[in-house]
C-alpha positions as CSV (number, residue, x, y, z in Angstrom):
1,M,-8.2,44.6,-30.0
2,K,-5.1,43.7,-27.9
3,R,-4.0,45.1,-24.6
4,F,-2.6,48.6,-24.7
5,P,1.2,48.9,-23.9
6,T,1.5,51.2,-20.9
7,A,4.5,52.7,-19.1
8,H,5.3,55.1,-16.3
9,A,8.4,56.5,-14.6
10,T,9.8,59.2,-12.4
11,H,13.2,60.8,-12.6
12,P,14.6,64.3,-11.9
13,Q,15.8,64.4,-15.5
14,W,13.0,64.1,-18.1
15,R,15.2,62.4,-20.6
16,M,15.9,59.5,-18.2
17,A,12.2,59.2,-17.4
18,V,11.4,59.0,-21.2
19,A,14.1,56.4,-21.7
20,L,12.6,54.2,-18.9
21,V,9.1,54.6,-20.4
22,L,10.4,53.6,-23.9
23,A,12.1,50.5,-22.5
24,Q,8.8,49.4,-20.9
25,L,6.7,50.1,-23.9
26,R,9.0,48.2,-26.3
27,A,9.2,45.3,-24.0
28,Q,5.4,45.1,-23.8
29,M,4.9,45.5,-27.6
30,A,7.1,42.4,-28.0
31,L,4.8,40.3,-25.8
32,P,1.9,38.2,-27.1
33,G,-1.4,39.7,-26.3
34,Y,-0.1,43.3,-26.5
35,A,-0.5,45.6,-29.4
36,A,2.6,45.5,-31.6
37,A,2.0,48.5,-33.8
38,P,-0.4,51.0,-32.0
39,T,-0.9,54.3,-33.7
40,L,-2.4,56.5,-30.9
41,G,-0.5,57.6,-27.9
42,L,-1.7,59.3,-24.7
43,I,0.9,61.3,-22.6
44,Y,0.3,62.5,-19.1
45,I,3.1,64.5,-17.4
46,T,3.5,66.2,-14.1
47,D,4.1,70.0,-14.1
48,H,7.7,69.4,-13.3
49,Y,8.2,68.5,-17.0
50,A,5.8,71.2,-18.4
51,A,8.6,73.4,-19.6
52,E,10.1,70.6,-21.6
53,A,6.9,69.3,-23.0
54,A,7.8,70.0,-26.6
55,A,11.2,68.3,-26.4
56,L,9.6,65.4,-24.5
57,L,7.0,64.8,-27.3
58,D,9.7,65.1,-30.0
59,V,11.7,62.3,-28.4
60,L,8.7,60.0,-28.0
61,S,7.6,60.7,-31.6
62,A,11.0,60.0,-33.0
63,E,11.5,56.8,-31.0
64,L,8.0,55.5,-31.7
65,P,7.5,56.4,-35.4
66,E,4.6,53.9,-35.7
67,V,2.6,56.1,-33.3
68,T,1.3,58.9,-35.6
69,D,-1.3,60.5,-33.2
70,W,-0.7,61.9,-29.8
71,S,-2.9,63.5,-27.1
72,G,-2.5,64.3,-23.4
73,T,-2.0,67.0,-20.9
74,V,-0.3,68.0,-17.6
75,G,-1.4,67.4,-14.0
76,V,0.0,68.0,-10.5
77,G,0.3,64.2,-10.5
78,V,0.0,61.3,-12.9
79,C,-1.1,57.7,-12.3
80,A,-0.8,54.2,-13.7
81,S,-2.0,50.8,-12.6
82,G,-1.5,50.7,-8.8
83,A,0.8,53.7,-8.9
84,E,0.5,57.4,-8.1
85,Y,3.1,60.1,-8.7
86,L,2.0,63.3,-6.9
87,D,4.2,66.4,-6.7
88,E,7.2,64.7,-8.3
89,P,8.6,64.6,-11.8
90,A,6.9,61.8,-13.7
91,L,5.1,60.8,-16.8
92,A,2.7,58.0,-17.9
93,V,2.2,56.8,-21.5
94,M,-0.4,54.5,-23.1
95,L,-0.4,53.3,-26.7
96,L,-3.8,52.5,-28.0
97,D,-4.4,49.9,-30.7
98,L,-7.5,51.3,-32.4
99,P,-8.6,51.3,-36.1
100,P,-7.5,54.6,-37.6
101,D,-11.0,55.3,-38.9
102,Q,-12.4,55.1,-35.3
103,Y,-10.7,58.1,-33.7
104,R,-9.8,61.7,-34.4
105,V,-7.4,63.9,-32.4
106,F,-8.8,67.5,-32.0
107,S,-7.8,70.8,-30.4
108,G,-9.0,74.4,-30.0
109,V,-7.4,75.4,-33.3
110,A,-8.5,72.2,-35.1
111,P,-11.9,71.5,-33.4
112,L,-14.1,68.5,-33.8
113,P,-16.7,69.2,-36.5
114,R,-20.2,69.9,-35.4
115,S,-21.4,67.1,-37.7
116,A,-20.0,63.9,-39.1
117,S,-16.9,64.5,-41.1
118,G,-16.6,62.1,-44.1
119,A,-16.9,58.6,-42.9
120,F,-16.2,59.5,-39.2
121,A,-18.9,60.3,-36.7
122,A,-17.8,61.0,-33.1
123,H,-19.8,59.0,-30.5
124,T,-17.7,59.7,-27.4
125,A,-14.6,61.8,-26.6
126,L,-11.7,62.1,-24.2
127,V,-11.3,65.8,-23.4
128,H,-8.5,67.7,-21.9
129,A,-9.3,71.3,-20.9
130,D,-7.6,74.5,-20.0
131,G,-9.0,75.7,-16.7
132,H,-8.5,79.4,-17.7
133,A,-10.6,79.1,-20.8
134,P,-13.7,81.5,-20.7
135,D,-17.0,79.8,-20.0
136,L,-15.3,76.4,-19.6
137,A,-18.6,74.7,-18.6
138,G,-20.2,76.0,-21.7
139,L,-17.4,74.8,-23.9
140,I,-17.7,71.3,-22.4
141,A,-21.5,71.2,-23.0
142,E,-21.0,72.4,-26.5
143,M,-18.4,69.7,-27.1
144,A,-20.7,67.1,-25.9
145,Q,-23.2,68.2,-28.5
146,R,-20.7,67.3,-31.2
147,T,-20.8,63.6,-30.2
148,R,-23.7,61.2,-31.0
149,T,-24.1,60.1,-27.4
150,G,-23.2,63.4,-25.7
151,Y,-20.7,61.5,-23.5
152,L,-17.3,63.0,-22.6
153,F,-14.7,61.9,-20.1
154,G,-11.5,63.6,-19.1
155,G,-10.3,66.5,-17.0
156,V,-8.9,70.0,-16.6
157,C,-5.1,70.3,-16.7
158,A,-3.5,71.2,-13.4
159,S,-0.1,72.9,-13.3
160,R,1.8,75.4,-11.2
161,G,3.3,76.6,-14.4
162,A,2.3,76.2,-18.0
163,G,-1.0,74.3,-18.7
164,V,0.2,72.4,-21.7
165,Q,-1.8,70.1,-23.9
166,F,-0.5,67.6,-26.5
167,A,-2.3,67.2,-29.9
168,V,-0.7,65.6,-33.0
169,A,-2.7,64.0,-35.8
170,G,-1.5,61.9,-38.7
171,N,2.2,62.3,-39.5
172,G,2.5,65.8,-38.2
173,N,0.8,68.6,-36.3
174,L,-2.9,69.2,-36.5
175,A,-3.9,71.6,-39.2
176,G,-3.7,75.2,-37.9
177,H,-1.0,74.5,-35.2
178,G,1.7,75.9,-37.4
179,A,5.0,75.6,-35.6
180,A,3.4,74.6,-32.3
181,G,5.1,71.3,-32.4
182,G,2.0,69.5,-31.1
183,V,2.2,71.3,-27.7
184,F,-0.1,74.2,-26.9
185,S,-2.4,75.7,-24.3
186,G,-5.9,77.0,-24.1
187,G,-9.4,75.6,-24.9
188,L,-10.1,71.9,-25.3
189,S,-8.2,69.1,-26.9
190,G,-8.5,65.3,-26.9
191,V,-9.6,62.3,-28.9
192,A,-13.0,61.6,-30.3
193,F,-14.0,58.0,-30.8
194,G,-16.3,56.3,-33.3
195,A,-19.1,53.8,-32.7
196,G,-16.6,50.9,-33.1
197,V,-14.7,51.8,-29.9
198,E,-16.6,50.2,-27.0
199,L,-16.0,51.8,-23.7
200,I,-17.6,52.0,-20.2
201,S,-17.2,55.0,-18.0
202,R,-18.2,55.7,-14.4
203,V,-17.9,58.7,-12.0
204,T,-17.1,58.3,-8.3
205,Q,-18.2,61.2,-6.2
206,G,-16.4,60.1,-3.1
207,C,-19.2,61.2,-0.8
208,Q,-22.4,59.9,0.7
209,P,-25.8,61.6,1.4
210,V,-26.5,62.4,5.0
211,G,-30.2,63.0,4.5
212,P,-33.0,62.5,2.1
213,T,-33.3,64.0,-1.4
214,H,-35.2,67.3,-1.5
215,H,-36.8,69.3,-4.3
216,I,-35.7,72.9,-4.6
217,T,-39.0,74.9,-4.5
218,A,-37.6,78.4,-4.3
219,A,-34.2,79.9,-5.3
220,D,-32.4,83.1,-6.2
221,G,-29.2,82.8,-8.2
222,N,-27.0,80.5,-6.2
223,V,-29.0,80.7,-3.0
224,V,-31.4,77.9,-2.2
225,L,-34.4,79.5,-0.4
226,E,-36.8,76.6,0.1
227,L,-36.5,72.8,0.1
228,D,-39.9,71.0,-0.2
229,G,-41.6,74.2,0.7
230,Q,-39.5,74.6,3.9
231,P,-36.8,77.2,4.6
232,A,-33.6,75.7,3.2
233,L,-31.5,76.7,6.3
234,A,-33.9,75.0,8.6
235,V,-33.8,71.8,6.5
236,L,-30.0,71.9,6.6
237,L,-29.8,72.3,10.4
238,Q,-32.4,69.6,10.9
239,T,-30.5,67.2,8.6
240,L,-27.3,67.8,10.6
241,D,-29.1,67.8,14.0
242,V,-27.5,71.1,15.0
243,S,-28.7,74.5,16.2
244,L,-27.2,77.9,15.5
245,Q,-28.8,79.2,18.8
246,D,-27.8,76.4,21.2
247,D,-24.3,75.6,19.9
248,P,-23.3,77.9,17.0
249,Q,-19.6,76.7,16.9
250,E,-20.6,73.1,16.5
251,A,-23.2,74.0,13.9
252,V,-20.7,76.0,11.8
253,R,-18.1,73.2,12.1
254,R,-20.7,70.6,10.8
255,I,-21.9,72.9,8.0
256,R,-18.3,73.5,6.8
257,S,-17.9,69.7,6.4
258,T,-21.1,69.4,4.5
259,L,-21.7,69.7,0.7
260,A,-24.7,69.6,-1.5
261,G,-25.4,67.1,-4.3
262,L,-27.4,68.7,-7.1
263,T,-29.4,66.9,-9.7
264,S,-31.1,68.7,-12.6
265,A,-34.9,68.7,-12.8
266,D,-34.9,66.7,-16.1
267,S,-32.3,64.2,-15.0
268,L,-33.0,60.5,-15.6
269,L,-31.3,59.5,-12.4
270,A,-32.5,60.7,-9.0
271,A,-29.8,61.7,-6.5
272,G,-28.8,58.9,-4.3
273,G,-30.4,56.3,-6.5
274,G,-31.4,54.3,-3.4
275,T,-27.9,53.0,-3.0
276,G,-26.4,55.4,-0.5
277,H,-24.3,56.9,-3.3
278,F,-24.7,59.6,-5.9
279,G,-24.9,58.7,-9.6
280,A,-23.2,60.5,-12.4
281,D,-26.0,63.0,-12.9
282,T,-25.3,64.5,-9.5
283,R,-22.9,67.4,-9.1
284,V,-21.4,67.9,-5.7
285,R,-20.9,71.6,-4.8
286,H,-19.6,73.4,-1.7
287,I,-21.8,75.4,0.6
288,L,-20.5,78.9,0.4
289,G,-22.5,80.5,3.2
290,L,-25.8,81.1,4.9
291,D,-28.4,83.7,4.2
292,G,-29.9,84.3,7.7
293,A,-32.3,87.1,6.5
294,R,-33.9,84.8,4.0
295,Q,-33.2,81.5,5.7
296,G,-31.3,80.4,2.6
297,V,-28.2,78.3,1.8
298,A,-25.7,79.7,-0.8
299,L,-24.0,77.1,-3.1
300,A,-21.1,77.2,-5.5
301,E,-23.5,76.8,-8.5
302,A,-26.6,78.6,-9.7
303,V,-29.8,76.7,-8.8
304,E,-33.4,76.9,-9.8
305,P,-36.7,75.5,-8.7
306,G,-37.3,71.9,-9.7
307,M,-33.7,70.7,-9.1
308,Q,-33.1,68.0,-6.5
309,L,-30.7,68.5,-3.6
310,A,-29.3,66.1,-1.0
311,F,-26.8,67.2,1.6
312,C,-23.7,65.0,1.8
313,Q,-20.3,64.6,3.4
314,R,-17.0,63.5,2.0
315,H,-14.6,61.2,3.9
316,A,-12.1,58.4,3.3
317,A,-14.6,55.6,4.0
318,A,-17.1,57.0,1.6
319,A,-14.5,57.6,-1.1
320,R,-13.2,54.0,-0.8
321,A,-16.7,52.5,-0.9
322,D,-17.8,54.6,-3.9
323,L,-14.6,53.8,-5.8
324,V,-15.1,50.1,-5.3
325,R,-18.7,50.5,-6.4
326,I,-17.9,51.9,-9.8
327,C,-15.2,49.3,-10.4
328,T,-17.8,46.6,-9.5
329,E,-20.3,48.1,-11.9
330,I,-17.7,48.1,-14.7
331,R,-16.8,44.4,-14.0
332,E,-20.5,43.5,-14.1
333,E,-21.0,45.2,-17.4
334,L,-17.9,43.5,-18.9
335,A,-19.2,40.1,-18.0
336,P,-23.1,40.4,-17.8
337,E,-24.9,37.4,-16.4
338,E,-27.5,35.6,-18.6
339,T,-30.3,36.8,-16.4
340,E,-32.9,39.5,-16.4
341,P,-31.3,42.9,-15.9
342,S,-31.9,44.6,-12.6
343,A,-33.7,48.0,-12.5
344,A,-30.4,49.6,-11.5
345,S,-28.4,48.1,-14.4
346,M,-31.2,49.0,-16.8
347,Q,-31.0,52.6,-15.5
348,R,-27.3,52.7,-15.9
349,S,-27.5,51.4,-19.5
350,R,-29.9,53.9,-20.9
351,I,-28.6,55.6,-24.0
352,G,-29.5,59.2,-24.5
353,K,-28.1,62.7,-24.2
354,G,-25.3,62.5,-21.8
355,A,-25.7,58.8,-21.0
356,A,-22.6,56.6,-20.9
357,P,-22.5,54.1,-23.8
358,A,-23.4,50.6,-22.7
359,L,-22.4,47.2,-24.1
360,A,-24.9,44.9,-25.7
361,P,-26.3,42.5,-23.2
362,G,-24.7,39.1,-22.8
363,R,-21.4,40.0,-24.5
364,Q,-18.2,39.0,-22.7
365,R,-15.5,41.7,-22.8
366,E,-12.0,42.3,-21.4
367,V,-10.2,45.5,-20.6
368,A,-7.7,46.6,-23.3
369,G,-6.8,49.7,-21.4
370,A,-8.2,52.3,-18.9
371,I,-8.0,56.0,-18.2
372,Y,-8.5,57.4,-14.7
373,V,-8.8,61.1,-14.0
374,S,-9.0,62.0,-10.3
375,C,-9.2,65.3,-8.5
376,S,-5.9,66.8,-7.3
377,G,-7.6,67.1,-3.9
378,R,-8.0,63.3,-3.7
379,G,-5.0,61.0,-4.2
380,G,-3.2,59.0,-1.5
381,P,-3.8,61.4,1.4
382,H,-7.5,61.4,1.0
383,F,-7.5,57.6,0.9
384,G,-5.3,57.1,3.9
385,A,-1.9,56.3,2.3
386,P,0.3,57.1,-0.7
387,G,-0.9,55.2,-3.7
388,A,-4.0,54.0,-2.0
389,E,-6.5,55.3,-4.5
390,L,-4.9,53.5,-7.5
391,Q,-4.3,50.4,-5.4
392,I,-8.1,50.3,-4.8
393,V,-8.7,50.5,-8.5
394,R,-6.2,47.8,-9.2
395,H,-7.6,45.5,-6.5
396,A,-11.2,46.0,-7.7
397,L,-10.7,46.0,-11.4
398,G,-7.6,43.9,-11.8
399,D,-4.1,44.6,-13.2
400,V,-5.2,46.2,-16.3
401,P,-3.3,48.7,-18.4
402,L,-4.1,52.2,-17.0
403,V,-2.9,55.8,-17.2
404,G,-4.3,59.1,-16.0
405,F,-3.7,62.3,-14.2
406,F,-4.7,64.3,-11.2
407,A,-6.8,67.2,-12.5
408,A,-8.1,70.6,-11.5
409,G,-11.6,69.5,-12.4
410,E,-13.1,66.3,-13.9
411,I,-15.2,65.9,-17.0
412,A,-18.0,63.3,-17.4
413,R,-21.0,63.4,-19.7
414,D,-21.5,67.1,-20.5
415,Q,-20.6,68.3,-16.9
416,L,-17.6,69.7,-15.1
417,Y,-17.1,68.1,-11.7
418,G,-14.9,68.6,-8.7
419,Y,-13.4,66.2,-6.1
420,T,-14.4,63.2,-8.2
421,G,-12.8,60.4,-10.1
422,V,-13.7,59.4,-13.7
423,L,-12.8,55.8,-14.7
424,T,-13.1,54.8,-18.3
425,V,-12.2,51.4,-19.8
426,F,-11.8,50.3,-23.4
427,C,-13.4,47.0,-24.1
428,A,-11.9,44.2,-26.1
429,T,-13.2,40.8,-27.4
430,P,-11.0,37.9,-26.2
431,D,-9.2,36.0,-28.9
């Protein structure tokens, strides 16, 4: 597998941006080490181009006839290696050099089969979702069940206008699209990958625990009533070292800047993991309010006894440190040392329902391409400067081919996240 040609551009006129992208792609396809005839293309556009999505896809398809399959969506921003385009007209395109029998493009009207179809069996999947779809979390969980590993990665389209998605398979539209032209809205779409496509995926939560991990021992709907047998509100106030009686304004200010990291009772990974960071099994949720009568804490997710909870805070330093952490983990897995694996690496490499696929030990790999989906609430401002988030990825992971978008929600494993980043790399064997 060779490096994936990648291009990105911004221009008030979408045709000019497409022309710039095509020039970059053709130049890379002529270089040694880059794929010369890739068949799968990923398109990410900002919502400035959403109204022209069909025409944009038509031009790319006509100018790149060797690319027979397309997938992608819209975001309030798009990104590439070391570059971010937030709230401006832009697009990013990556052409993937994968065996045709190792991927399938799917959509809501042409879904991924529940079981292996012919010679193809989905092991992982890149998913683009419509945020207005009913029971989106349920759709994502059900989609994960259609893959062998249960591992998904991707995000929810973000647009101030139409929430478009791209899906073209073979030499035309997906069956059932009719005259949609490969551009539609609603449900889920994306690309499923077979066992022959090796990838590594990590989630960065961008926050750090501010106290120990607790077990939820009593709950009612989305209200946590007890933590480790103690009133949840008292535990929260003790963790933050504040008092509603002595200084209510300071207490409210601190609580508003605090979130809750939730981990399911049957999770393989404990919240925090002993590293000062949350693992991929942890879902960070907002604190919606306080239940003074019952001494409870209301969260933006239904909870139940047995789940684990750790209060946390999100800030730029934590976001940078956690982003560097996941890039370091990916580098370590790409080039594993010939030593006994650590407990942490063994934990990360477990294969099971919802676990990220891991490479075989001792096998050297390079990055053919990468996809990064980040929350629209992150980006440069959250990291201190325009483009800072993608510069961190580039510095930590290297100048690898990368595209992605800023989403209204991030998808990893079988879960829907918020305020996170999902980084996935495609692995290649050096020639």
